[in-house]
N, C-alpha and C positions, 0 to 999 in steps of 0.2 A: 401322394395319394395314388391308389391303384383301383381301376374299375375292371370287373370281370363279367363277361357275358357267356352264357352257355346255350347251345341249341341242339335239338335232336331231329331236325327236319330231314336230314339226309340219311336214308337207310337206317333210321333210328339210332344213328351213332351220335354220341355226344361230341359236340365241337365247342371248344373253349377259346375265347379271345380275351386278351388283356391289354390294357393301356395304362401307362403310368404317367402322371403329370405332377408338377411341383407347384405349390401355392405359397406365395410369400405374403405374410400379413404385414401390411405397410402402414407406417405412421409418418407424417411429415416430420422432418428434422426440426428439432426445437432445442435451442441453446439458452442457458442461464448462467449467470455469474454471481457469486456471493463472496463476501469478505468475512474472515473470522479472526478473532484475537484470542488465542488459547481456547478455542472451541466456542467462544461466545460470539454470536452474530453481530457484525457492525452494521448499523443502519444510518449513521450520520457520516456521509461521505465527505462533508466539508470540514470535518474535524477528526481525521484519522490520526491517532496519537503517534508522536515521534518515538522511535526506539523500541517499538513493540515487535513481536514475532507475528507477522501478518501472513495468514494463509489465504491465497486466492483459489477459489474452487470454481472450475469450469465444468458444467454438467451439460452433456449433449444426449438427446434421446432421439431414437429413430427406429425404423422397422428392423434393420440389422445394424450391427456395430458400425458407427460412423468410421469411415476409413481414415479420417484425418481430423485432428482437433488442434486448434491454435489458441494460445493465450498470449496476447501481445499488447503493445501500448503505442500511443502516438508519438512518443519521444524517441528520437534516434539514439539516445544514450542507453536505452533499455534492451534487454535480450528478448529474442523471440523464442517462446517455448512452444514446441511442436511435438505431437504424438501421431504416428501413423503406423500402419501394419508392417511396413517394410523397413522402417528406420528405428534405431534406438531412441529412447526418449529421455529428455531432461524434465519431463513431467511425471509425477506419480499418478498412474491411472488404474482404475478398477471398474469392473462391470462389463456387461455385454450390450444388451439393448439400451440400457442407460449407462453411458460411459462417463465416469466422474474423474476428472484430472485436476490435480492441485499442485501448487508450488508455494513454498514458504520463504519469506525474506524478512530481514530486519529493516524497518522503515527508516529512511533518512530524509534529510531536508529536500533532496532533489527527486523524490519519488512521486511528486505530483503528476497528474496526467490522466488520460482516458485509457482504461484497460479494457480489452475486448476479448470476449470468449466467442470463438467461431467454430462451427462444426460442419462437416461435409458428408454427403452420402450419395451413392449412385445406385440406389435400389431400383428405382422405377425407370425402365426403358433406357438404362445406361446414361441417364441425364443427371448431371451433377446438380444437387440441390444443397442449399446451405441456409444456415440460420446463425444469427449472432446477437449478443446482448453486450452492453458496455456499461461501465461505471466511471464517473469522473471524480477522482479523489484529490483531496488537499491535505497535506501533512500539517499537523498542528502540534506545537509545543508550548506548554504553559510558560509564561514569563517568570524567570527565576533569577536570583542573584547567585551565580555559581560559586563565586569566591570573593573574598576581600583580602587584600595583601597583608594586613596586619590586624590582630585583634586588640592589641594594646601597645602603647608606645610612650616613652618618656623622653622629653626633649627640653633643652634650655630655651629661654626666651630669645636668645641670639642665634638659634639654630633653625634649620628648616627640615621638613619631613613631607613625604607624600604618602597618600593612601589610595589604593587602586580598588575599584569595584568593577567586577565583570558581570554583565547582564546578558542572558541568552533567552531566546524564545522565537517562535514563528507563528504569526508574523511578528517581526521585531518592532518595537516602538521607535519613534523619532528621537534623535539624540537630545533635542531640546526638552524632552519630557523627563529626562533624568536629572535629579537635583540632589543636593546634600543639605542636611539640616543638623544643627547642634541642639543638644538638650536644653540649652538656654536660648530661647527664641530671640533674644536681643542680639545674638551673635549672627552677623550677616555674612554668609559664605559666598554670596554672588561675586563672581569674578575670581574666585579661588579655585575653580575646577574647570576642566575641559573634558569633553566626551568625544571619542573617535570610534570609527569602525574597527572591529577586531579582525580575526583571521578569516572570517566568512561573513556573508550577508546577514547572519542571524546572531551576531555577537557585537556588543558595544562595550567599550572600556572607558570608564570614567575615572579621572585622576584628580584627587583633591590635593592641593599644595598649600602648605602652611609655612609662610616665610616669617621668621622671628615673631612667633605668635605671643600675644600677651597672656597673662594669667587667666583672662576671661575665657580662653579657649580650653581650659580644663574641662573634661567631661566626655560625654559620648557623642560620636558623630554617626549619622545614619545616611546611607545611600538609598534613595527612593526612586 
């Protein structure tokens, strides 16, 4: 802004004086975080689906462009995403007074945690002000039987065979909750199968073993 004053008091000569000053419109720094799956807003943070393309959006608003934005997590295994005016960014950022930064990742089993959106500004009296918001997410995967080792098999009564059932999910069920059933309910399969942990904490492998089965074992077996 510029203010101008004129005066003719001295020998009727016009005297002009000017003064220029700057005004900064200030708004307290405010940060928000949101999660999206393909553009659709996620509201249930306790059941964030496994294997989706998850976009985390960190939005910071202030009187002038916040000089630094962080999107981080409480897990030491995760990366720190940072954007500031001096450094290159691994966040995609747009806007000025409202700065929106986002990062996209494919959700895995170990992406649980608290994610924090934090913004800084030094607009007022060179004093750093900050704001942050956080979300605590839990990755969820529906329980499914991912594979069975064989769809059909023919064996003699003096032979043996095994059938393997792979169950995945998060949270995973207890091993004792997996069982096998025959289409003939009189066939008792208890003691014929074992269930063990798979390659990770969210996989169980159940193996049904048939040793010299009788003809009563003809039919369909189901892993439950």
